[in-house]
C-alpha positions in Angstrom: -119.3 -35.9 38.5 -116.7 -33.5 36.6 -116.0 -34.8 32.8 -112.8 -32.8 32.3 -109.9 -35.2 31.9 -108.0 -36.8 34.2 -104.0 -37.6 33.6 -102.6 -41.2 35.6 -99.5 -40.0 37.4 -96.7 -41.4 39.5 -94.5 -40.2 41.8 -90.7 -41.7 42.5 -88.5 -40.5 45.5 -86.5 -42.3 47.5 -86.7 -39.7 50.7 -90.2 -40.2 52.6 -90.7 -36.7 53.6 -90.0 -35.3 49.8 -92.5 -38.3 49.0 -95.2 -37.2 50.8 -94.7 -33.7 50.3 -94.7 -34.1 46.0 -97.6 -35.9 47.4 -99.4 -33.4 49.4 -98.9 -30.9 46.4 -100.4 -33.0 43.5 -103.8 -33.9 45.1 -103.9 -30.4 45.1 -105.0 -31.0 41.4 -108.2 -33.4 40.6 -106.9 -33.5 37.0 -104.0 -36.1 38.1 -104.8 -39.1 39.0 -102.2 -40.6 41.2 -101.9 -44.3 40.7 -98.3 -45.1 42.2 -96.4 -43.4 44.7 -92.9 -45.2 44.8 -89.8 -45.3 47.1 -87.5 -46.2 44.0 -87.2 -46.6 40.4 -86.8 -49.8 40.7 -90.2 -50.7 42.0 -92.2 -47.6 39.9 -90.4 -49.4 36.6 -92.2 -52.9 37.4 -95.3 -51.0 37.7 -95.2 -48.8 34.7 -95.1 -52.3 32.7 -98.5 -52.9 33.6 -100.4 -49.4 33.6 -100.3 -46.3 31.1 -98.9 -42.9 32.6 -99.1 -39.6 31.4 -97.2 -37.4 34.1 -94.4 -38.5 35.8 -92.5 -36.8 38.9 -89.3 -38.3 39.6 -86.4 -37.6 42.1 -83.1 -37.9 40.2 -80.7 -38.7 42.7 -81.4 -42.5 43.6 -79.9 -46.0 44.9 -79.4 -48.1 41.9 -81.6 -46.2 39.3 -81.1 -42.7 39.1 -84.3 -40.4 38.1 -82.5 -40.0 35.0 -82.1 -43.7 34.2 -85.4 -44.0 34.8 -87.2 -41.2 32.6 -84.4 -42.8 29.5 -86.2 -46.2 30.0 -89.4 -44.4 30.1 -89.6 -41.8 27.0 -93.2 -43.2 26.1 -94.5 -40.9 29.5 -95.2 -37.7 27.6 -94.5 -35.7 30.7 -92.1 -35.6 33.2 -91.2 -33.4 35.9 -88.0 -33.7 37.9 -88.2 -32.7 41.5 -84.6 -32.8 43.0 -82.4 -31.1 45.2 -79.7 -30.7 42.9 -80.6 -27.9 40.2 -76.5 -29.1 38.0 -79.2 -32.2 36.9 -80.9 -29.3 34.8 -79.4 -29.4 31.9 -79.0 -33.2 31.1 -82.4 -33.5 32.7 -83.6 -31.5 29.1 -81.4 -33.9 27.2 -84.3 -36.2 28.7 -87.0 -34.0 27.5 -88.0 -33.2 30.9 -91.3 -30.9 30.7 -90.2 -29.6 33.9 -87.1 -28.8 36.3 -88.4 -28.4 39.9 -85.5 -27.4 42.9 -86.6 -28.9 46.4 -87.8 -27.8 48.6 -90.6 -27.3 46.3 -92.2 -23.9 46.0 -96.2 -23.6 45.9 -96.0 -21.2 43.4 -93.5 -23.0 41.8 -95.2 -26.0 41.5 -98.4 -24.3 40.4 -96.9 -23.2 37.5 -95.8 -26.2 36.3 -99.5 -27.7 36.6 -100.5 -24.9 34.9 -98.2 -25.9 32.0 -99.0 -29.4 32.3 -102.4 -28.5 31.9 -102.0 -26.7 29.3 -99.9 -28.9 27.4 -102.6 -31.8 27.5 -105.2 -29.2 26.4 -103.4 -28.5 23.2 -102.4 -32.1 22.4 -106.1 -32.9 22.3 -106.9 -30.4 20.3 -103.8 -30.6 17.7 -105.1 -34.7 17.8 -108.6 -34.7 18.1 -111.1 -33.2 15.5 -114.4 -33.4 15.7 -116.3 -34.3 12.0 -119.4 -33.2 10.5 -120.3 -34.0 7.2 -121.2 -31.4 4.3 -122.6 -32.3 0.8 -122.4 -35.9 -0.7 -118.6 -35.4 -2.0 -117.4 -33.2 1.0 -116.5 -33.8 4.7 -116.0 -31.0 7.2 -113.4 -31.2 9.5 -113.2 -29.0 12.6 -110.4 -28.3 14.5 -111.4 -25.3 17.3 -112.8 -22.5 15.4 -111.4 -23.5 11.9 -113.1 -25.7 9.4 -111.2 -27.9 7.2 -113.1 -29.0 3.7 -112.1 -32.4 2.6 -113.0 -34.0 -0.7 -114.3 -37.4 -0.3 -112.6 -38.5 -3.0 -109.2 -37.5 -1.5 -109.7 -40.1 1.2 -107.5 -43.4 1.0 -108.8 -45.0 4.0 -109.4 -44.9 7.3 -108.4 -46.3 10.5 -109.9 -47.3 14.1 -107.9 -45.6 16.6 -110.4 -46.7 19.7 -113.3 -44.0 19.8 -111.6 -42.1 17.0 -110.9 -42.8 13.5 -107.7 -41.9 11.4 -108.5 -40.4 8.0 -105.9 -40.6 5.9 -105.9 -38.3 2.7 -103.5 -37.9 -0.5 -101.7 -35.2 1.5 -102.2 -35.7 4.9 -103.6 -37.4 8.1 -106.9 -36.0 10.4 -108.1 -38.0 13.7 -112.1 -37.7 14.1 -113.7 -38.1 17.7 -116.0 -41.3 16.2 -115.4 -45.0 16.1 -115.0 -46.0 12.6 -118.1 -48.2 12.6 -120.4 -45.3 12.9 -118.6 -43.4 10.6 -119.1 -45.8 8.1 -122.9 -45.8 8.7 -122.9 -42.4 7.2 -123.7 -41.8 3.8 -120.8 -40.1 2.3 -118.5 -43.1 3.4 -120.4 -45.9 1.8 -118.1 -45.8 -1.0 -115.5 -47.2 1.3 -114.8 -51.2 1.4 -113.7 -52.8 5.2 -110.9 -54.9 4.9 -110.2 -55.1 8.7 -111.2 -54.4 12.1 -109.5 -51.2 12.4 -109.0 -50.4 8.2 -111.9 -49.6 5.4 -110.6 -48.2 1.9 -111.8 -46.3 -0.8 -112.7 -48.6 -3.6 -111.1 -46.5 -6.2 -107.7 -46.3 -4.4 -107.3 -50.0 -4.5 -104.3 -51.2 -6.6 -104.0 -54.9 -5.3 -105.4 -57.4 -3.5 -103.4 -60.7 -2.2 -105.1 -63.0 0.5 -103.3 -61.0 3.2 -102.9 -57.3 2.1 -104.3 -54.5 0.4 -102.4 -52.4 -1.9 -103.4 -48.7 -2.1 -100.5 -46.4 -3.6 -98.0 -46.6 -1.1 -99.8 -48.2 1.4 -99.9 -51.8 2.3 -102.8 -53.1 4.4 -103.9 -55.7 6.3 -107.1 -58.2 5.6 -109.0 -59.4 8.2 -109.8 -63.0 8.4 -113.6 -62.3 8.4 -113.2 -59.7 5.4 -111.7 -62.4 3.2 -114.7 -63.1 1.4 -116.0 -59.9 0.3 -112.5 -58.9 -0.9 -112.6 -62.5 -2.9 -115.9 -61.2 -4.4 -114.8 -58.0 -5.3 -114.5 -57.4 -9.1 
C-alpha cells in the first residue's frame, strides 16, 4: 500500500456525459480519492456538509445553483477547479479563488497539467505547515523545515496547542507546527517546565500572569482551563 497523501475529491456537473468524462480523467490520479459525484450543486451541498473535501471539480452553468454560487458557499474547500464550456466565466471564477479553469471538451494534457499543479500545491502546503522536530540541548529545540533547521530557545515558547497529531508551538515572535502529539511532546525532558491546563493547551509556567477558574492569562493570550486540570492550577503557587 502506498503511503503517499490522498486528497478527497468531489465532482459536480449536471451533464451526465461531461460528469463521467471528468470522473474518467480524475480516476487516473491515485492521489485523488473520489468521494462523491453529483448532478447538481444542491445535491453536492448537502453531502459536503457531512464531510471534508480537499478538491472540487465543478461545472459552472448548472440549473438552480450555478458552480460560481456553489463555490461561494464552499470556500472552505482549498482547491476548486472549474470545468466548463464557457470561457467567459474565467475572470469571475478567479475572483472566487479558483485554483484552475478548464474549458470543455477537456484535453488530457491540460487536465494532467492541472493535476500536477494540485499535487505540487498540497506538497508545498504540507511543507509549509508541518514541521518535524528534534531536541537539542536542554534549553533549545530544533525545528526542521525541509533542509533548514531553526533553533528555538525553550524560554521563548509561550504555549503549546494540540492539533490532532500535530502540535502548534507558539513563541514570542511566531508560530510553528511539529509532527508530534502534545502528549508525546510533554513527555520530553525539555518540555517539563510546561503546565498542562487543558486537553489542547500547555503553557510555559514563567509566562503565566493570572489564573481564573476558567482561564489562564499569558501576555496577550487568554487560554481556556479544562475541567480535569482545575485542581492542578488551584495548587499552583
